[in-house]
C-alpha angles and dihedrals in degrees: 000000000000089000091055092050091050091050091051092050090048091049093050090048090051092048092050090050091052093049093047091049092050090048092049095051097059089042090061090051090047092052092055091046091045090051089054091045093049092049090048090048091048093052092046090047090051092050091046090051091050092049091046091050091050092049091047090051090049091048091048092051091049091051091047090050091050091050091050091050091049091050091049096046099033110162121228114233130192121194137185127186134191115198130197095009108175095239131090116263089230091061092049092046092059091061094037090060089058095059103034111125095008128126114264096248092047090049091051090053092049092049092048093058100036111106097210131113092236092059093073093052092046093047092058091043093050092050089052092050091050091051090049091051095049100040104032102032101024091232122168112255095214093056098048121115136168105262097173135010125170139160121209129189116265129197116309120231109221118212134170130229125192115252138183122309094015095299127131132229124211118239115200114207102194127206132196139209112213128188131190122194118196126196135175121254115234112240 
């Protein structure tokens, strides 16, 4: 029986040697192929890095050119803002849509003959923006136009009014923040 056990042990040792030898042989082939693959990957990685560097340099030069152009042709902008005006931003926006994109003189004429509550607020604001453009930025009055105009909601004042059966009703007194941006037309 001891002889049989020794034979079995010997057979298993022989089998393990064969399997390890067969495993080692493909591993050697794999190492040579992996060396080739790693060198190929390295060369492709180097070329990719070079291409990426070139594209980055091109992108950087484009950005630099755009910045230089912006610096050379920097537009003058004049703004005026009214905050906490006691009128709803919806009411101001109706009139603001009438004058958006118009020349300053034309916008003043439109505001003068518009029978809306927002026209009075915008008239004062437009006069202020024109004064800012002429005095602070030395812009030409005849070239000015309304580039942007917008009215945003400000804080709401909450008040209470007596109602039926001893209850109370909320009154919302809305405010608005309005901004006008003036620019000069080219030619």
